[in-house]
C-alpha atoms as one frame of an Amber mdcrd trajectory, in Angstrom:
protein
  -9.609 -15.468 -30.174 -10.909 -16.140 -26.687 -14.177 -17.980 -26.368 -15.336
 -16.080 -23.289 -19.015 -16.033 -22.267 -21.039 -13.113 -23.651 -20.784 -11.047
 -20.482 -17.017 -11.478 -20.236 -14.204  -9.513 -21.808 -10.655 -10.708 -22.262
  -7.571  -8.645 -22.884  -6.623 -11.312 -25.437  -8.998  -9.455 -27.734  -7.372
  -6.484 -29.521 -10.199  -4.144 -28.635 -10.780  -5.390 -25.089 -10.340  -1.966
 -23.564 -11.778   0.000 -26.438 -15.099   0.619 -24.777 -16.463   0.395 -21.274
 -18.794  -2.537 -20.547 -22.417  -1.882 -19.759 -23.477  -2.243 -16.158 -20.068
  -1.084 -14.972 -21.451   0.759 -11.933 -23.187  -2.430 -10.781 -19.836  -4.182
 -11.225 -18.225  -1.500  -9.075 -20.842  -2.136  -6.369 -19.883  -5.840  -6.280
 -16.172  -5.002  -6.038 -16.799  -2.439  -3.299 -18.906  -4.856  -1.262 -16.000
  -7.292  -1.151 -13.512  -4.544  -0.448 -15.602  -3.290   2.482 -15.311  -6.622
   4.292 -11.593  -7.018   3.583 -10.904  -3.473   4.815 -13.092  -3.844   7.905
 -11.242  -6.991   8.934  -8.024  -4.977   9.219  -9.423  -2.996  12.173 -12.571
  -4.719  13.422 -10.663  -6.569  16.150  -9.387  -3.310  17.636 -12.515  -3.026
  19.786 -13.144  -6.763  20.032  -9.693  -7.369  21.520 -10.610  -6.731  25.197
 -13.546  -9.165  24.952 -11.349 -11.665  23.160  -8.639 -11.308  25.827 -11.199
 -12.046  28.555 -12.371 -15.140  26.660  -9.048 -16.635  25.487  -6.364 -14.958
  27.653  -3.795 -14.694  24.830  -0.286 -13.537  25.688   0.805  -9.984  24.697
   2.684 -11.428  21.690  -0.340 -13.516  20.663  -2.482 -10.381  20.891  -0.227
  -8.581  18.421  -0.267 -11.563  16.055  -4.061 -11.815  16.242  -4.416  -8.145
  15.343  -1.765  -7.668  12.672  -1.079 -11.118  11.148  -4.029 -10.565   8.801
  -2.501  -7.460   7.263   1.000  -8.925   7.110  -0.089 -12.127   5.331  -2.306
 -10.115   3.011   0.511  -7.684   2.224   3.028 -10.467   1.687   0.879 -12.275
  -0.893  -0.518  -9.342  -2.865   2.305  -9.141  -5.415   2.030 -12.845  -6.195
  -1.766 -12.664  -6.357  -1.599  -9.633  -8.643   0.607 -11.605 -11.043  -1.708
 -14.629 -10.863  -4.720 -12.443 -11.662  -2.957 -10.985 -14.713  -2.194 -14.469
 -16.042  -5.199 -16.578 -15.135  -8.060 -14.109 -14.838  -8.984 -11.395 -12.387
 -12.599 -12.459 -11.968 -11.567 -16.053 -11.325  -9.067 -15.110  -8.610 -11.476
 -12.590  -7.084 -14.257 -15.166  -6.666 -11.942 -17.916  -5.394 -10.395 -15.535
  -2.887 -13.728 -14.365  -1.556 -14.928 -17.946  -1.081 -11.755 -18.646   0.932
 -12.399 -15.441   2.888 -15.806 -16.779   3.911 -14.435 -20.180   4.942 -11.620
 -18.538   6.923 -14.197 -16.409   8.737 -15.869 -19.596   9.961 -12.495 -20.943
  11.172 -11.873 -17.728  13.133 -15.425 -17.467  14.497 -15.350 -21.008  15.898
 -11.928 -20.644  17.563 -11.613 -21.647  21.207  -7.864 -21.064  21.507  -5.501
 -18.330  20.286  -3.744 -20.742  17.872  -6.912 -21.439  15.874  -7.818 -17.772
  15.771  -4.333 -16.889  14.510  -4.677 -19.556  11.790  -8.084 -18.147  10.858
  -6.675 -14.634  10.622  -3.850 -15.916   8.411  -6.319 -17.632   6.062  -8.380
 -14.441   5.962  -5.214 -12.666   4.836  -4.712 -15.199   2.035  -8.301 -14.726
   0.852  -8.009 -10.955   1.094  -4.785 -11.038  -0.936  -6.629 -12.858  -3.725
  -9.470 -10.340  -3.672  -7.846  -6.925  -3.313  -5.542  -6.570  -6.353  -8.372
  -7.911  -8.518 -10.733  -5.143  -7.372  -8.426  -2.296  -8.385  -7.215  -3.950
 -11.604 -10.797  -4.712 -12.673 -11.649  -1.047 -12.121  -8.694  -0.152 -14.380
 -10.146  -2.382 -17.103 -13.862  -1.730 -16.640 -13.604   2.078 -16.554 -11.760
   3.160 -19.701 -12.673   6.860 -19.470 -10.182   8.830 -17.333 -12.826  10.870
 -15.499 -15.042   7.860 -14.823 -12.077   5.828 -13.660 -10.929   8.588 -11.306
 -14.442   8.771  -9.823 -14.588   4.972  -9.532 -11.228   4.918  -7.740 -12.493
   7.660  -5.427 -15.526   5.530  -4.541 -13.297   2.456  -4.180 -10.901   4.327
  -1.881 -13.754   5.756   0.201 -15.079   2.238   0.748 -11.613   0.943   1.683
 -10.952   3.813   4.060 -14.445   3.830   5.504 -14.285   0.070   5.988 -11.132
   0.388   8.065 -12.623   3.333   9.969 -16.073   1.835  10.699 -14.627  -1.575
  11.558 -14.351  -0.564  15.236 -17.892   0.853  15.206 -19.543  -2.248  13.747
 -17.264  -4.523  15.720 -18.160  -2.760  18.954 -21.909  -3.247  18.499 -21.494
  -6.872  17.421 -19.215  -7.697  20.348 -21.623  -6.215  22.903 -24.650  -7.948
  21.402 -23.296 -11.328  20.342 -19.670 -11.694  21.493 -16.363 -11.310  19.676
 -17.016 -14.144  17.199 -19.823 -12.116  15.612 -17.135  -9.910  14.036 -16.310
 -12.918  11.829 -19.790 -14.411  11.367 -20.775 -11.067   9.801 -18.628 -11.911
   6.777 -20.350 -15.152   5.803 -23.718 -13.934   4.400 -22.036 -11.003   2.642
 -19.594 -13.407   0.978 -22.430 -15.639  -0.268 -24.393 -12.729  -1.774 -21.347
 -11.041  -3.293 -19.973 -14.216  -4.890 -23.376 -14.937  -6.457 -23.558 -11.378
  -7.849 -19.937 -11.524  -9.020 -20.479 -14.738 -10.991 -23.378 -13.068 -12.800
 -22.096  -9.501 -13.273 -18.319  -9.366 -13.443 -16.445  -9.737 -16.742 -13.185
 -11.645 -17.004  -9.915  -9.924 -17.843  -6.466 -11.371 -18.212  -3.325  -9.997
 -19.746  -2.172 -11.396 -23.111   1.073 -13.191 -23.856   2.166 -13.883 -20.297
   4.698 -16.621 -19.592   4.669 -19.109 -16.753   4.477 -17.809 -13.207   7.861
 -17.543 -11.453   7.007 -19.518  -8.329  10.535 -19.185  -6.969  10.263 -15.387
  -6.981   6.800 -15.651  -5.467   8.137 -17.732  -2.584  11.101 -15.357  -2.100
   8.779 -12.337  -1.919   6.479 -13.948   0.656   9.358 -15.140   2.823  10.989
 -11.714   2.586   7.886  -9.852   3.730   7.111 -12.301   6.556  10.741 -12.221
   7.733  10.705  -8.414   7.624   7.560  -8.288   9.767   8.987 -10.801  12.240
  12.277  -8.941  12.525  10.672  -5.520  12.952   8.216  -6.815  15.552  10.892
  -8.427  17.731  13.580  -5.779  17.330  11.104  -3.004  18.150  10.151  -4.715
  21.432  13.718  -4.285  22.655  16.466  -6.734  23.638  16.189  -8.764  20.404
  17.768 -12.195  20.282  20.527 -12.943  17.788  18.012 -15.029  15.845  15.730
 -11.997  15.428  18.577  -9.925  13.989  19.535 -12.728  11.609  15.922 -12.977
  10.425  15.791  -9.211   9.826  19.014  -9.288   7.790  17.681 -12.297   5.864
  14.529 -10.305   5.070  16.509  -7.557   3.349  18.585 -10.136   1.461  15.462
 -11.974   0.295  13.748  -8.779  -0.847  16.942  -7.713  -2.632  17.083 -11.116
  -4.353  13.441 -10.710  -5.386  14.154  -7.293  -6.938  17.194  -8.715  -8.767
  15.195 -11.631 -10.198  12.471  -9.248 -11.371  15.002  -7.075 -13.201  16.372
 -10.151 -15.005  12.994 -11.705 -15.804  11.366 -11.053 -19.211   7.952 -11.468
 -17.542   8.314 -10.347 -13.901   5.811 -10.751 -11.109   6.444  -7.083 -10.346
   8.091  -4.865 -12.915  10.385  -2.959 -10.564  11.226  -0.629 -13.447   7.882
   1.013 -12.729   9.597   2.684  -9.778  11.713   4.674 -12.211   8.585   6.776
 -12.609   9.001   9.391  -9.882   5.269   9.901  -9.379   4.722   6.130  -9.097
   7.474   5.867  -6.476   6.106   8.838  -4.523   2.591   7.365  -4.521   3.809
   3.944  -3.356   5.977   5.447  -0.604   3.207   7.763   0.571   0.731   4.872
   0.802   3.108   2.645   2.768   4.264   5.181   5.373   0.916   6.949   5.773
  -0.900   3.670   6.407   1.881   2.545   8.751   1.175   5.569  10.929  -2.624
   5.420  10.535  -2.852   1.675  11.270  -0.874   1.985  14.488  -2.785   5.080
  15.590  -6.220   3.482  15.085  -5.091   0.429  17.078  -3.619   2.463  19.950
  -6.501   4.969  20.088  -9.040   2.147  20.209  -7.275   0.630  23.236  -6.966
   4.111  24.763 -10.744   4.614  24.528 -11.546   1.298  26.185  -8.803   0.742
  28.746  -7.912   4.298  29.705 -11.391   5.815  29.613 -13.471   2.717  30.202
 -15.756   2.963  27.180 -17.615  -0.150  26.084 -16.765  -1.611  22.649 -19.759
   0.086  21.003 -19.079   3.402  22.752 -15.450   3.232  21.602 -16.586   2.416
  18.080 -18.914   5.432  17.968 -16.051   7.667  19.071 -13.977   6.602  16.051
 -16.620   8.009  13.678 -14.696  11.253  12.940 -12.189   9.131  11.023 -14.898
   7.410   8.971 -16.651  10.693   8.143 -13.367  12.328   7.112 -12.393   9.349
   4.932 -15.702   9.507   3.061 -15.468  13.262   2.609 -11.832  13.145   1.514
 -12.152  10.194  -0.860 -15.292  11.373  -2.612 -14.032  14.936  -3.009 -10.609
  13.889  -4.307 -11.598  13.360  -8.003 -13.052  16.890  -8.112 -10.091  18.368
  -6.234  -7.568  16.495  -8.375  -8.900  18.143 -11.528  -8.516  21.604 -10.004
  -5.533  21.422  -7.651  -3.381  18.716  -9.183  -1.834  15.517  -7.874   1.235
  17.120  -6.333  -0.621  19.636  -4.175  -3.328  17.206  -3.130  -0.972  14.454
  -1.945   1.102  17.032  -0.079  -2.032  18.485   1.551  -3.376  15.084   2.642
  -0.047  14.043   4.135   0.307  17.471   5.767  -3.092  17.087   7.453  -2.034
  13.683   8.729   1.214  15.115  10.096  -0.685  17.916  11.836  -2.888  15.376
  13.599   0.089  13.500  15.009   1.789  16.722  16.112  -1.333  17.730  18.040
  -1.619  14.284  19.658   2.025  14.418  20.693   2.236  18.064  21.777  -0.964
  18.547  23.793  -0.105  17.684  27.422  -3.494  16.318  28.526  -5.020  13.928
  25.997  -8.806  14.280  26.048 -11.437  12.959  23.663 -11.912  16.270  21.784
  -8.200  16.175  20.964  -8.480  12.539  19.886 -11.553  13.362  17.757  -9.557
  16.053  15.945  -6.692  13.595  15.424  -9.104  10.978  14.044 -10.481  13.567
  11.613  -6.932  14.309  10.437  -6.269  10.583  10.019  -9.397  10.315   7.889
  -8.439  13.277   5.724  -4.957  11.868   5.232  -6.362   8.459   4.303  -9.174
   9.844   2.155  -7.261  12.454   0.149  -3.623  11.338   0.055  -4.278   7.617
  -0.377  -7.008   8.088  -2.994  -4.744  10.375  -5.001  -1.878   7.896  -4.682
  -4.102   5.033  -5.897  -5.129   7.041  -8.969  -1.467   7.749  -9.752  -0.426
   4.097  -9.383  -3.226   2.793 -11.619  -2.781   5.461 -14.281   0.995   4.998
 -14.467   0.853   1.458 -15.893  -0.526  -0.050 -19.123  -3.719  -2.085 -18.901
  -1.878  -5.427 -19.011   0.042  -4.414 -15.855  -3.089  -3.325 -13.966  -2.830
  -6.320 -11.647   0.672  -5.239 -10.657  -0.437  -1.673  -9.991  -3.271  -2.938
  -7.826  -0.859  -5.235  -6.012   1.595  -2.398  -5.305  -1.162  -0.137  -3.966
  -2.773  -2.809  -1.816   0.559  -4.249  -0.661   1.651  -0.874   0.624  -1.787
  -0.152   2.122  -2.207  -3.434   4.010   1.464  -3.975   4.766   1.558  -0.434
   6.098  -1.272  -1.198   8.537   0.310  -4.492   9.598   3.814  -3.082  10.006
   2.385  -0.065  11.828   0.899  -2.267  14.528   4.035  -4.441  14.566   6.553
  -1.576  14.682   4.855   1.306  16.456   2.681  -1.042  18.511   5.778  -2.852
  19.735   7.585   0.421  20.445   4.549   1.658  22.374   4.416  -1.590  24.354
   8.094  -1.293  25.245   7.704   2.323  26.343   4.566   1.463  28.329   6.487
  -1.213  30.250   9.340   1.215  30.974   6.906   3.796  32.394   5.105   1.262
  34.619   7.104   1.995  37.772   6.057   2.340  41.411   3.369  -0.356  41.216
   2.111  -1.805  44.522   2.466  -5.329  43.102   4.833  -8.273  43.192   5.589
 -11.455  41.285   3.303 -12.595  38.494   0.842  -9.730  39.014   3.625  -7.184
  38.544   4.764  -8.847  35.308   1.203  -9.034  33.977   0.468  -5.375  34.767
   3.690  -4.210  33.118   3.128  -6.410  30.060   0.257  -4.506  28.459  -2.464
  -2.005  29.234  -4.998  -4.845  29.059  -3.017  -6.778  31.642  -2.801  -3.705
  33.878  -6.569  -3.147  33.668  -7.232  -6.812  34.463  -4.883  -6.789  37.464
  -6.340  -3.493  38.739  -9.844  -4.948  38.613  -8.737  -8.148  40.351  -6.767
  -6.378  43.104  -9.414  -3.699  43.666  -9.380  -1.019  46.370  -6.701   1.643
  46.666  -4.024  -0.610  45.147  -6.201  -1.270  42.095  -6.864   2.439  41.625
  -3.136   3.142  41.869  -2.310   0.499  39.248  -4.902   1.960  36.869  -3.648
   5.522  37.444  -0.041   4.557  36.710  -1.153   2.606  33.612  -3.045   5.620
  32.279  -0.027   7.874  32.591   2.285   5.230  31.142  -0.017   4.702  28.140
  -0.300   8.448  27.442   3.475   8.906  27.740   4.128   6.069  25.301   1.454
   7.426  22.918   3.179  10.834  22.940   6.470   9.305  21.815   4.947   7.136
  19.079   2.971  10.155  17.824   6.185  12.164  17.444   7.698   9.265  15.495
   4.628   9.128  13.230   4.667  12.902  12.695   8.340  12.840  11.675   7.806
   9.902   9.343   4.718  11.267   7.570   6.121  14.792   7.435   9.234  13.467
   5.703   7.248  11.570   3.076   5.103  14.691   2.484   8.246  16.647   1.589
   9.510  13.805  -0.605   6.178  13.692  -2.427   6.393  17.359  -3.319   9.950
  16.797  -4.555   9.300  13.609  -6.544   5.961  14.354  -8.219   6.533  16.595
 -11.260   4.712  19.895 -11.321   1.564  19.611 -13.430   1.466  15.776 -13.267
  -2.005  14.406 -14.096  -3.355  10.988 -13.154  -4.445   9.882 -16.627  -3.845
   6.637 -18.435  -1.541   8.271 -20.985   1.703   7.618 -19.070
């Protein structure tokens, strides 16, 4: 028998999940506070990027790494961290990860060069990877009643979605008042308070009878995800080098090797047999592709608001509020809707709303803010309803001892989707933008800088000034809108396809209960 402290519960005990612990809603508040910061950090730099560019002058490739390395590192480590939490304790990993998150925030906030900021963002991803699977798996263990757990997951998902949506809003106000580094200093006091509360409130859970961690498989999975992100990023930008293609092929081989090792292992990091469950597969696929489209759209729309329409960071942040409001509405209403409409219909509806938003953004000839506000609302509904429903399905489809794996799958697809969205669709958009930047009254280095990114074009236009500057800005606006139209059609096709697959894969009458 485990000699855990009185306020802790271990799955080594036969009746560990027999009854819900007291104070579970306070525990949920601690988990949500940590999740809010981790989710905000995925998008908070969207509005801080122009200020950061002015301060550090990172290259276009460094800009992409600064924005999306966080999500890619986080996504690459989540499976390993989920397995570690199952074996060594979810509370322990949660607290250690959040401490690292705070330290990494200091590294990023004190950066004076792009390299240090990129390192800080990578360390933030490591800390976030330690935190996120623990939050969802602890919810699976703390809330043993199906209805309570569904409500708790709805609250959890609303915090995750709202965090990503309000990141630009909070980031905008902080950047204007204190500079871009304030987006990272914000994390430090919240980390201190949350860790102190977590030590006091959270119980410990760990799965019984686990073997040693397969570090070889862990390394293979991380290398596979990082190689996949690298390959996608460079191939999508066009004219990839032979090395980039080799890395992309190596990524698929590494991920295939990881899946093979998991099938042969008696105690896998990720039980890939879970994907034999059609509803589980549909939920994982929906989360990955929906967040891929949403992550790219939030990034591109944020730059559109600032560079194309000249809004300040805080003004741009305020104009992303429709997404935050829709996420809250969708996430909190999902438990009630799920009981009445069912998983299959609700996931299809959420993904359908997301598809509709991208179709409108692509089809309307003149992109204005009212159109963008409608699109943001659709993004929020898609995130709030479809992703919350998918999270409930993933958690309910596994036994309690595999809760860490379910949390890892959900969070891997969520964060990796955001990171790959910026890498893939962001790179495609950048390539299309460059192709449309023709007829510029520039030469030499100024021409290359203006064609490199919308931020570069805005900087050159301001420096050149006069009629030539106005012409550069006008061409950049049209080039950005044209590229956004194409990437929106790609997103609509992708999300529309997964909506159809969801309806096909999820059995009629499927319920997200823990009886599977």
